[in-house]
C-alpha positions as a Python dict, from the first residue, in 0.01 Angstrom:
ca = {
    (1, 'M'): (0, 0, 0),
    (2, 'L'): (349, 69, -136),
    (3, 'R'): (516, -61, 178),
    (4, 'Q'): (325, -387, 149),
    (5, 'R'): (416, -460, -211),
    (6, 'E'): (791, -406, -231),
    (7, 'G'): (998, -619, -462),
    (8, 'L'): (900, -622, -825),
    (9, 'Q'): (807, -255, -844),
    (10, 'N'): (1131, -160, -662),
    (11, 'C'): (1331, -343, -930),
    (12, 'L'): (1131, -172, -1203),
    (13, 'L'): (1188, 170, -1048),
    (14, 'L'): (1534, 165, -890),
    (15, 'I'): (1716, -44, -1150),
    (16, 'G'): (1504, -41, -1462),
    (17, 'L'): (1451, 335, -1480),
    (18, 'P'): (1821, 432, -1496),
    (19, 'L'): (1888, 149, -1741),
    (20, 'T'): (1602, 266, -1965),
    (21, 'I'): (1724, 627, -1958),
    (22, 'G'): (2078, 515, -2036),
    (23, 'A'): (1969, 292, -2323),
    (24, 'G'): (1751, 569, -2465),
    (25, 'A'): (2034, 819, -2438),
    (26, 'A'): (2287, 590, -2607),
    (27, 'T'): (2046, 512, -2891),
    (28, 'A'): (1965, 881, -2939),
    (29, 'A'): (2334, 975, -2947),
    (30, 'F'): (2392, 717, -3221),
    (31, 'L'): (2089, 801, -3437),
    (32, 'F'): (2100, 1180, -3396),
    (33, 'P'): (2461, 1295, -3441),
    (34, 'D'): (2355, 1659, -3402),
    (35, 'L'): (2272, 1597, -3035),
    (36, 'I'): (2540, 1643, -2772),
    (37, 'L'): (2553, 1380, -2497),
    (38, 'A'): (2353, 1591, -2250),
    (39, 'E'): (2078, 1644, -2507),
    (40, 'A'): (2064, 1273, -2588),
    (41, 'A'): (2036, 1196, -2217),
    (42, 'L'): (1762, 1459, -2186),
    (43, 'L'): (1567, 1283, -2461),
    (44, 'G'): (1608, 951, -2280),
    (45, 'A'): (1480, 1103, -1956),
    (46, 'I'): (1176, 1258, -2126),
    (47, 'L'): (1068, 923, -2269),
    (48, 'A'): (1142, 713, -1960),
    (49, 'P'): (819, 761, -1758),
    (50, 'T'): (546, 509, -1828),
    (51, 'D'): (174, 581, -1800),
    (52, 'A'): (-55, 316, -1655),
    (53, 'G'): (-346, 530, -1767),
    (54, 'L'): (-282, 416, -2124),
    (55, 'G'): (-274, 55, -2010),
    (56, 'Q'): (-568, 35, -1773),
    (57, 'L'): (-701, -269, -1957),
    (58, 'I'): (-387, -449, -1842),
    (59, 'V'): (-363, -307, -1491),
    (60, 'N'): (-729, -397, -1427),
    (61, 'N'): (-728, -727, -1618),
    (62, 'P'): (-791, -1018, -1377),
    (63, 'K'): (-619, -1256, -1622),
    (64, 'V'): (-288, -1089, -1535),
    (65, 'P'): (-143, -1213, -1203),
    (66, 'V'): (-201, -975, -913),
    (67, 'R'): (170, -935, -840),
    (68, 'I'): (238, -823, -1197),
    (69, 'R'): (-57, -584, -1206),
    (70, 'Q'): (34, -427, -874),
    (71, 'G'): (398, -392, -970),
    (72, 'L'): (317, -226, -1302),
    (73, 'N'): (56, 3, -1151),
    (74, 'I'): (273, 124, -864),
    (75, 'E'): (585, 155, -1080),
    (76, 'S'): (397, 354, -1344),
    (77, 'G'): (275, 590, -1075),
    (78, 'L'): (621, 637, -925),
    (79, 'N'): (866, 637, -1213),
    (80, 'D'): (753, 971, -1353),
    (81, 'G'): (857, 1124, -1021),
    (82, 'G'): (1172, 914, -1025),
    (83, 'A'): (1262, 1038, -1372),
    (84, 'I'): (1232, 1405, -1273),
    (85, 'P'): (1576, 1438, -1105),
    (86, 'F'): (1739, 1287, -1416),
    (87, 'F'): (1538, 1519, -1640),
    (88, 'I'): (1628, 1828, -1437),
    (89, 'F'): (1996, 1735, -1422),
    (90, 'F'): (2028, 1677, -1797),
    (91, 'L'): (1819, 1986, -1875),
    (92, 'V'): (2048, 2205, -1664),
    (93, 'L'): (2353, 2029, -1810),
    (94, 'A'): (2239, 2089, -2169),
    (95, 'N'): (2160, 2452, -2095),
    (96, 'G'): (2492, 2499, -1916),
    (97, 'E'): (2696, 2354, -2199),
    (98, 'E'): (2516, 2579, -2446),
    (99, 'L'): (2602, 2883, -2231),
    (100, 'N'): (2958, 2754, -2177),
    (101, 'K'): (2919, 2747, -1799),
    (102, 'P'): (3179, 2564, -1586),
    (103, 'I'): (3083, 2207, -1508),
    (104, 'G'): (3094, 2283, -1135),
    (105, 'T'): (2837, 2559, -1176),
    (106, 'I'): (2613, 2328, -1379),
    (107, 'F'): (2621, 2059, -1111),
    (108, 'S'): (2552, 2316, -841),
    (109, 'L'): (2248, 2455, -1024),
    (110, 'A'): (2106, 2108, -1083),
    (111, 'I'): (2153, 2003, -721),
    (112, 'E'): (1997, 2327, -595),
    (113, 'H'): (1693, 2286, -821),
    (114, 'I'): (1636, 1928, -709),
    (115, 'G'): (1728, 1995, -345),
    (116, 'F'): (1498, 2294, -298),
    (117, 'G'): (1212, 2097, -449),
    (118, 'A'): (1282, 1803, -218),
    (119, 'L'): (1295, 2022, 94),
    (120, 'V'): (970, 2197, 4),
    (121, 'G'): (797, 1867, -72),
    (122, 'I'): (906, 1702, 253),
    (123, 'F'): (812, 2004, 464),
    (124, 'L'): (472, 2058, 304),
    (125, 'G'): (401, 1685, 306),
    (126, 'L'): (455, 1677, 683),
    (127, 'L'): (265, 2002, 739),
    (128, 'G'): (-20, 1905, 510),
    (129, 'E'): (-68, 1566, 676),
    (130, 'W'): (-64, 1723, 1022),
    (131, 'L'): (-319, 1987, 922),
    (132, 'S'): (-536, 1723, 756),
    (133, 'R'): (-545, 1513, 1072),
    (134, 'R'): (-627, 1815, 1286),
    (135, 'A'): (-906, 1923, 1051),
    (136, 'V'): (-1065, 1578, 1045),
    (137, 'K'): (-1031, 1532, 1421),
    (138, 'A'): (-1194, 1869, 1486),
    (139, 'S'): (-1467, 1799, 1228),
    (140, 'W'): (-1362, 2106, 1031),
    (141, 'T'): (-1373, 1914, 707),
    (142, 'S'): (-1512, 1595, 562),
    (143, 'G'): (-1627, 1434, 241),
    (144, 'L'): (-1567, 1631, -77),
    (145, 'Y'): (-1364, 1907, 86),
    (146, 'H'): (-1124, 1661, 241),
    (147, 'R'): (-1073, 1500, -100),
    (148, 'I'): (-1003, 1840, -257),
    (149, 'G'): (-734, 1894, 6),
    (150, 'F'): (-552, 1588, -125),
    (151, 'L'): (-522, 1754, -466),
    (152, 'T'): (-451, 2099, -321),
    (153, 'L'): (-139, 1972, -143),
    (154, 'A'): (19, 1884, -477),
    (155, 'V'): (-67, 2224, -628),
    (156, 'I'): (66, 2420, -329),
    (157, 'S'): (385, 2213, -324),
    (158, 'W'): (442, 2289, -691),
    (159, 'L'): (382, 2664, -651),
    (160, 'V'): (599, 2705, -342),
    (161, 'A'): (887, 2506, -490),
    (162, 'D'): (873, 2703, -814),
    (163, 'T'): (877, 3029, -617),
    (164, 'V'): (1197, 2940, -428),
    (165, 'G'): (1371, 2805, -738),
    (166, 'G'): (1308, 2436, -683),
    (167, 'S'): (1144, 2169, -892),
    (168, 'G'): (766, 2163, -862),
    (169, 'F'): (760, 1803, -986),
    (170, 'V'): (998, 1685, -714),
    (171, 'A'): (810, 1881, -447),
    (172, 'A'): (466, 1747, -540),
    (173, 'F'): (600, 1392, -570),
    (174, 'L'): (773, 1394, -231),
    (175, 'A'): (482, 1570, -61),
    (176, 'G'): (261, 1278, -156),
    (177, 'M'): (525, 1023, -56),
    (178, 'V'): (578, 1185, 285),
    (179, 'S'): (205, 1215, 342),
    (180, 'E'): (163, 841, 276),
    (181, 'A'): (466, 757, 490),
    (182, 'M'): (308, 944, 781),
    (183, 'G'): (21, 697, 769),
    (184, 'R'): (-229, 888, 561),
    (185, 'K'): (-517, 660, 468),
    (186, 'V'): (-619, 740, 113),
    (187, 'E'): (-990, 679, 83),
    (188, 'K'): (-1139, 516, -224),
    (189, 'E'): (-1336, 834, -294),
    (190, 'E'): (-1013, 1037, -300),
    (191, 'I'): (-861, 800, -555),
    (192, 'I'): (-1172, 814, -773),
    (193, 'F'): (-1179, 1195, -749),
    (194, 'T'): (-813, 1243, -847),
    (195, 'E'): (-831, 976, -1118),
    (196, 'A'): (-1137, 1140, -1273),
    (197, 'E'): (-974, 1483, -1274),
    (198, 'G'): (-650, 1334, -1406),
    (199, 'N'): (-823, 1148, -1687),
    (200, 'I'): (-1001, 1464, -1803),
    (201, 'L'): (-673, 1656, -1800),
    (202, 'S'): (-493, 1375, -1985),
    (203, 'L'): (-757, 1363, -2258),
    (204, 'A'): (-736, 1739, -2308),
    (205, 'V'): (-356, 1736, -2324),
    (206, 'F'): (-347, 1441, -2565),
    (207, 'F'): (-604, 1606, -2790),
    (208, 'I'): (-398, 1925, -2811),
    (209, 'F'): (-79, 1724, -2855),
    (210, 'G'): (-236, 1521, -3137),
    (211, 'V'): (-336, 1836, -3322),
    (212, 'A'): (15, 1979, -3282),
    (213, 'A'): (185, 1653, -3382),
    (214, 'A'): (-18, 1631, -3703),
    (215, 'T'): (136, 1955, -3826),
    (216, 'R'): (485, 1799, -3807),
    (217, 'L'): (414, 1480, -4000),
    (218, 'P'): (595, 1603, -4316),
    (219, 'D'): (911, 1659, -4107),
    (220, 'I'): (935, 1299, -3985),
    (221, 'G'): (1252, 1132, -4107),
    (222, 'F'): (1403, 785, -4101),
    (223, 'P'): (1604, 839, -3778),
    (224, 'E'): (1292, 943, -3585),
    (225, 'V'): (1102, 635, -3703),
    (226, 'V'): (1391, 401, -3618),
    (227, 'Y'): (1431, 560, -3276),
    (228, 'A'): (1060, 521, -3203),
    (229, 'V'): (1062, 154, -3304),
    (230, 'L'): (1376, 76, -3104),
    (231, 'S'): (1242, 263, -2802),
    (232, 'L'): (923, 58, -2808),
    (233, 'T'): (1111, -271, -2835),
    (234, 'V'): (1481, -299, -2752),
    (235, 'I'): (1505, -1, -2514),
    (236, 'L'): (1199, -121, -2323),
    (237, 'I'): (1254, -496, -2318),
    (238, 'V'): (1632, -536, -2279),
    (239, 'P'): (1664, -333, -1952),
    (240, 'V'): (1371, -529, -1807),
    (241, 'A'): (1533, -860, -1901),
    (242, 'I'): (1863, -749, -1745),
    (243, 'Y'): (1734, -636, -1407),
    (244, 'L'): (1492, -929, -1373),
    (245, 'I'): (1772, -1184, -1408),
    (246, 'G'): (1757, -1410, -1104),
    (247, 'T'): (1391, -1338, -1022),
    (248, 'K'): (1285, -1676, -1166),
    (249, 'L'): (1001, -1514, -1356),
    (250, 'H'): (875, -1699, -1662),
    (251, 'R'): (1020, -1583, -1996),
    (252, 'E'): (678, -1478, -2121),
    (253, 'T'): (625, -1271, -1807),
    (254, 'V'): (957, -1091, -1856),
    (255, 'L'): (867, -1013, -2217),
    (256, 'F'): (526, -893, -2107),
    (257, 'L'): (677, -661, -1845),
    (258, 'G'): (916, -528, -2106),
    (259, 'W'): (649, -473, -2368),
    (260, 'F'): (419, -297, -2122),
    (261, 'G'): (535, 62, -2117),
    (262, 'P'): (306, 313, -2287),
    (263, 'R'): (432, 669, -2256),
    (264, 'G'): (180, 934, -2175),
    (265, 'L'): (113, 1262, -2002),
    (266, 'A'): (445, 1281, -1817),
    (267, 'S'): (646, 1272, -2140),
    (268, 'V'): (425, 1539, -2297),
    (269, 'V'): (466, 1765, -1993),
    (270, 'L'): (843, 1711, -1978),
    (271, 'L'): (872, 1796, -2347),
    (272, 'L'): (677, 2118, -2293),
    (273, 'I'): (900, 2212, -2000),
    (274, 'A'): (1212, 2144, -2206),
    (275, 'M'): (1080, 2360, -2489),
    (276, 'E'): (1017, 2642, -2243),
    (277, 'E'): (1332, 2617, -2030),
    (278, 'A'): (1586, 2511, -2293),
    (279, 'K'): (1498, 2728, -2590),
    (280, 'G'): (1862, 2794, -2668),
    (281, 'I'): (1999, 2441, -2699),
    (282, 'P'): (2075, 2342, -3061),
    (283, 'G'): (1921, 1994, -3038),
    (284, 'L'): (1582, 2104, -2907),
    (285, 'E'): (1410, 2072, -3245),
    (286, 'T'): (1541, 1717, -3287),
    (287, 'I'): (1425, 1626, -2936),
    (288, 'N'): (1085, 1780, -3003),
    (289, 'L'): (1028, 1583, -3322),
    (290, 'A'): (1164, 1256, -3180),
    (291, 'V'): (932, 1274, -2878),
    (292, 'R'): (628, 1348, -3095),
    (293, 'V'): (697, 1056, -3327),
    (294, 'F'): (761, 822, -3035),
    (295, 'L'): (439, 916, -2858),
    (296, 'I'): (239, 865, -3178),
    (297, 'F'): (389, 517, -3218),
    (298, 'S'): (339, 444, -2848),
    (299, 'G'): (-27, 536, -2870),
    (300, 'F'): (-87, 292, -3154),
    (301, 'S'): (119, 19, -2988),
    (302, 'S'): (-98, 43, -2675),
    (303, 'I'): (-369, -137, -2871),
    (304, 'S'): (-160, -454, -2864),
    (305, 'R'): (-106, -441, -2487),
    (306, 'Q'): (-422, -637, -2411),
    (307, 'P'): (-350, -996, -2302),
    (308, 'Q'): (-615, -1254, -2384),
    (309, 'N'): (-471, -1535, -2177),
    (310, 'F'): (-174, -1481, -1952),
    (311, 'I'): (80, -1753, -1867),
    (312, 'P'): (143, -1780, -1492),
    (313, 'I'): (450, -1602, -1357),
}
């Protein structure tokens, strides 16, 4: 499916994602002077992934042109994986600066973490697809068990990569990409199965996150509120407008693409990883509070992302 719908989603992912991270980092560096540049960039990377799960009413709305819906849906599914290398790099960079490590060592650690994850993901993606074909051909598996194997590949990729010192996110992401590139036909039942499991997990995580965020409401300050508002408007819309120059899309469509961008499970998970792996960086508390405030605002703003009548592209 991805190979058949290149174009808009490639622009959103390859150009828009780095621009969004950069804009978020620059804004964070200005509003939070206690953050060093690496920490500001880490905050931008945490908030970059979008979540189509929070905007299903848009992705599934027939009033929105098919090209736009497909682009948003695919991009939302891919950009969390695309943001991981940036997140890992800035996380290692922030940790390294706190420990006063040489810049060469920091770069080496980041590349190793990303590289090991990529190698594991590619290898297990190839191996998993080959084993899946053999199992189906030999009638060793079918139905529910074959669908479970689709989810198991991601879990195994994560565990193996983490064991060898690589990124589990990168491994799981590339394992799925390689599996699809090898011609894997994802059945509708597999999609329904993984979506159902994912939705249950997302609801549980958001419930826990909401309870935790409520305890920090008294700590919210003016900079956090301003950052959340800017992130939901300028930081989302301006990069979209820049990289869609020359596409001849209608102005309303460009604004719609920019406004669509609810943050979800990926940002919560990345925040939790940062809190676990970067306990020593001075700006962690600021990052923690800024992400919580932003996600609260993003959740409420998702209510407005429901087009009644959409102007053609």
